[in-house]
C-alpha distance (Angstrom), angle and dihedral (degrees) to the residues before:
residue distance angle dihedral
M1 . . .
S2 3.72 . .
R3 3.74 128.2 .
D4 3.80 83.0 -143.5
E5 3.80 88.3 66.9
G6 3.80 91.3 59.8
A7 3.79 100.5 -109.5
D8 3.79 107.8 151.6
D9 3.79 97.6 -150.8
M10 3.80 98.7 46.3
T11 3.76 116.3 105.0
F12 3.80 99.5 -178.0
A13 3.79 143.5 47.0
L14 3.79 127.3 -127.6
D15 3.81 92.3 -117.0
E16 3.80 91.1 59.3
R17 3.77 125.1 91.1
A18 3.79 130.6 -128.0
F19 3.80 122.9 -134.0
A20 3.79 130.1 -171.1
T21 3.78 108.4 -121.8
P22 3.83 115.4 -113.1
R23 3.80 92.4 -114.9
V24 3.83 92.7 61.5
L25 3.78 128.7 90.3
C26 3.80 119.2 -165.6
K27 3.81 112.6 -151.1
D28 3.80 116.1 -168.6
L29 3.78 115.8 -141.6
G30 3.79 102.9 -175.3
D31 3.80 107.2 -74.8
E32 3.80 92.4 -8.4
A33 3.79 133.6 60.4
I34 3.77 142.4 -159.2
L35 3.79 123.1 -141.1
L36 3.79 110.3 -150.2
D37 3.79 119.1 -160.3
F38 3.82 107.2 -151.9
E39 3.79 93.0 -165.3
T40 3.80 97.9 55.0
E41 3.82 96.5 23.8
T42 3.78 90.5 -131.1
Y43 3.75 129.3 128.0
F44 3.78 135.4 -147.7
G45 3.80 122.0 -154.7
L46 3.79 123.4 -141.8
N47 3.80 126.4 -162.4
A48 3.82 120.8 -139.5
A49 3.82 95.0 -81.3
G50 3.81 91.9 44.3
T51 3.80 90.7 49.6
R52 3.80 91.3 51.2
L53 3.79 91.1 47.4
F54 3.82 93.0 49.0
S55 3.80 89.7 50.2
L56 3.80 91.9 49.7
L57 3.79 94.2 44.2
T58 3.79 92.8 52.9
T59 3.81 94.7 46.2
A60 3.81 106.3 32.1
P61 3.80 118.7 91.1
T62 3.82 91.1 -125.1
I63 3.79 140.8 12.3
R64 3.81 87.5 -116.3
Q65 3.81 90.9 60.5
A66 3.81 90.9 49.8
F67 3.82 88.4 50.0
D68 3.81 91.6 50.5
V69 3.81 92.8 50.8
M70 3.81 92.0 47.9
L71 3.80 89.0 50.1
E72 3.81 90.3 52.9
E73 3.81 94.9 45.4
Y74 3.81 100.4 43.2
D75 3.78 130.3 54.3
V76 3.79 95.0 -127.0
D77 3.78 138.3 130.9
P78 3.84 110.3 -104.3
D79 3.81 92.3 -127.2
E80 3.81 91.6 51.0
L81 3.81 91.2 48.0
E82 3.80 90.3 49.4
R83 3.83 91.8 51.9
D84 3.80 93.5 45.9
M85 3.81 94.2 45.4
S86 3.79 91.8 47.1
A87 3.80 92.2 49.9
L88 3.81 93.2 49.5
I89 3.80 94.6 44.2
D90 3.81 92.0 48.2
D91 3.82 90.8 47.9
L92 3.81 93.3 49.2
V93 3.81 91.5 47.5
R94 3.83 91.6 49.3
R95 3.80 89.7 51.3
G96 3.81 92.0 49.5
L97 3.80 93.4 -116.6
L98 3.80 95.6 114.7
R99 3.77 134.4 27.8
I100 3.79 129.6 -161.4
G101 3.79 125.4 -137.6
H102 3.78 141.5 148.6
A103 3.77 119.5 -70.2
């Protein structure tokens, strides 16, 4: 997940932190959630795992700590989790729903 590890499509490092952008509202709907972008008036749906990840990313001190918690909570291969997390984080950043910075 780190550009330091040589992955071409990664735009963040594990020691960085994720922040919800101010224009986004996260509305929990049971196990799922919707991210509403007030600026573009679009929404993005998250399944249960995506909702948990978004919650961890926006509260954990680093992306690495969010990764570690997801690894503990879900029965998933670390490489698969890394790919899935990276894809979701990159997608949310591209859509302006999440930003990455230093912890």
